[in-house]
C-alpha positions as CSV (number, residue, x, y, z in Angstrom):
1,X,103.1,23.5,-121.3
2,X,99.9,22.7,-120.1
3,X,99.1,23.0,-116.0
4,X,97.4,20.1,-114.1
5,X,94.2,21.3,-113.5
6,X,91.5,22.6,-116.1
7,X,88.1,24.4,-115.2
8,X,85.5,24.1,-117.6
9,X,87.8,24.5,-121.1
10,X,90.1,26.9,-119.9
11,X,93.2,25.7,-118.7
12,X,94.5,27.4,-115.3
13,X,97.5,27.7,-113.5
14,X,97.2,26.3,-109.8
15,X,100.4,28.4,-108.9
16,X,100.0,31.0,-105.9
17,X,101.2,33.6,-108.5
18,X,98.9,32.9,-111.3
19,X,95.7,31.9,-109.2
20,X,92.7,34.3,-109.1
21,X,89.4,33.8,-107.4
22,X,87.5,36.1,-110.1
23,X,88.3,33.2,-112.5
24,X,86.1,30.8,-110.6
25,X,82.5,30.4,-112.4
26,X,82.4,26.6,-112.5
27,X,81.9,24.0,-109.4
28,X,84.2,21.8,-111.1
29,X,88.1,21.7,-111.2
30,X,89.2,19.1,-113.4
31,X,92.5,17.1,-114.1
32,X,93.6,17.9,-117.9
33,X,92.6,15.4,-120.2
34,X,95.9,14.3,-121.3
35,X,96.7,13.7,-117.8
36,X,95.6,10.2,-116.5
37,X,94.5,10.7,-112.7
38,X,94.7,7.1,-111.8
39,X,98.3,6.7,-112.8
40,X,99.3,10.3,-111.1
41,X,97.7,8.7,-107.9
42,X,99.3,5.5,-107.9
43,X,102.6,6.6,-108.4
44,X,101.9,9.3,-105.9
45,X,100.8,6.5,-103.3
46,X,104.1,4.7,-104.0
47,X,106.0,7.7,-103.0
48,X,103.7,8.6,-100.1
49,X,104.4,4.9,-98.5
50,X,107.9,5.0,-99.5
51,X,108.5,8.7,-98.0
52,X,106.5,8.0,-94.8
53,X,108.2,4.7,-94.1
54,X,111.8,6.1,-94.7
55,X,111.4,9.1,-92.8
56,X,109.7,7.9,-90.1
57,X,112.4,5.1,-89.7
58,X,114.9,7.9,-89.4
59,X,113.0,10.0,-87.3
60,X,112.3,7.3,-84.7
61,X,115.8,5.9,-85.1
62,X,117.3,9.3,-84.0
63,X,115.0,9.9,-81.0
64,X,115.6,6.3,-80.0
65,X,119.4,6.9,-80.2
66,X,118.8,9.7,-77.4
67,X,119.8,13.3,-77.4
68,X,123.7,12.6,-77.6
69,X,123.0,11.7,-81.3
70,X,121.5,14.8,-81.8
71,X,124.7,16.8,-80.7
72,X,126.3,16.2,-83.9
73,X,125.4,18.6,-86.6
74,X,125.4,16.3,-89.5
75,X,122.6,14.3,-87.3
76,X,120.8,17.5,-86.3
77,X,120.6,18.6,-89.7
78,X,119.5,14.9,-91.6
79,X,117.0,14.8,-88.4
80,X,115.5,18.1,-89.9
81,X,115.6,17.2,-93.1
82,X,113.4,14.0,-92.7
83,X,111.1,16.0,-90.3
84,X,110.6,18.5,-93.3
85,X,110.1,15.7,-95.7
86,X,107.6,13.7,-93.0
87,X,105.8,17.3,-93.2
88,X,105.1,17.4,-97.0
89,X,104.1,13.6,-96.5
90,X,101.6,13.9,-94.2
91,X,100.0,17.5,-95.0
92,X,100.3,17.7,-99.0
93,X,100.5,14.1,-100.5
94,X,97.1,12.9,-99.1
95,X,95.5,15.4,-101.1
96,X,97.0,15.4,-103.7
97,X,96.5,11.3,-104.1
98,X,92.6,12.4,-103.4
99,X,92.5,15.0,-105.9
100,X,94.5,13.0,-108.8
101,X,92.6,9.6,-108.3
102,X,89.0,11.7,-108.5
103,X,90.4,13.6,-111.7
104,X,89.1,17.0,-109.5
105,X,90.0,19.1,-106.9
106,X,86.7,18.2,-104.4
107,X,88.3,19.6,-101.3
108,X,85.4,22.3,-100.6
109,X,81.4,22.3,-101.4
110,X,81.9,26.2,-102.8
111,X,84.4,27.9,-105.4
112,X,85.5,30.1,-102.5
113,X,86.3,27.1,-100.1
114,X,88.0,25.1,-102.9
115,X,90.1,28.1,-104.0
116,X,90.9,28.5,-100.2
117,X,92.0,24.9,-99.5
118,X,94.0,25.1,-102.7
119,X,95.9,28.2,-101.7
120,X,96.7,26.6,-98.4
121,X,98.0,23.4,-99.8
122,X,100.0,25.5,-102.1
123,X,101.4,27.4,-99.3
124,X,102.1,24.1,-97.5
125,X,103.9,22.9,-100.2
126,X,106.2,26.0,-100.9
127,X,106.8,26.2,-97.3
128,X,107.9,22.6,-96.7
129,X,110.0,22.3,-100.1
130,X,111.8,25.8,-99.5
131,X,112.6,24.2,-95.9
132,X,113.7,21.2,-97.5
133,X,116.2,23.2,-100.0
134,X,117.4,25.5,-97.4
135,X,118.3,22.4,-95.2
136,X,119.7,20.4,-97.9
137,X,122.0,23.3,-99.0
138,X,123.5,23.6,-95.2
139,X,123.9,20.3,-95.0
140,X,126.2,20.8,-98.7
141,X,127.8,23.1,-96.6
142,X,128.5,21.5,-93.7
143,X,130.1,18.6,-95.1
144,X,132.2,20.5,-97.7
145,X,133.4,22.7,-94.5
146,X,134.0,19.3,-92.3
147,X,136.0,18.1,-95.3
148,X,137.8,20.6,-96.3
149,X,138.5,22.6,-93.0
150,X,138.0,19.8,-90.8
151,X,140.6,21.5,-88.0
152,X,138.1,24.5,-88.1
153,X,134.8,22.8,-88.2
154,X,135.9,20.4,-85.1
155,X,136.5,23.9,-83.3
156,X,133.6,25.9,-84.3
157,X,130.5,24.0,-85.7
158,X,128.9,23.3,-82.1
159,X,125.6,22.0,-81.5
160,X,124.7,25.9,-80.9
161,X,125.6,27.2,-84.2
162,X,123.9,24.6,-85.7
163,X,120.7,25.7,-83.9
164,X,121.5,29.2,-84.7
165,X,122.0,28.4,-88.2
166,X,118.7,26.5,-88.4
167,X,116.9,29.4,-86.5
168,X,118.3,31.7,-88.7
169,X,116.8,29.7,-92.1
170,X,113.2,29.5,-90.1
171,X,113.3,33.4,-89.9
172,X,114.0,34.1,-93.2
């Protein structure tokens, strides 16, 4: 499988585990020839707009309904899911859109700055996706327990327990 970005004629993986700054001997990081940057940018722009509108709507509606609605564990978890998705939309997608449209990684005026920005973007993406996946897993367990053990759920799954679970997830 070929990677998304090329450097000169050598394909490179932009993942954190395979990225080395010693391999940066060119001032241009190019999109692989078989990937059309404009097409990728159009799809990411559509996803960006839809995700921004939908998640902003969820966050605004939850906030407008006040603190009472956030006392339910399922609502709090869905609220956090929307916030983690907004984090991806605001802090990762704009870079991806511009880089895809340009056909190269243009963020930075030197190879060291480009590699730093690339690594920061990779960290943001991995962090946000990990938080998103963890929240989805907690929502799944929350819904499963609420259906299968409804009496136990009503008695023990309080707002404080939900906050504790969220803090545990963020620390780990």
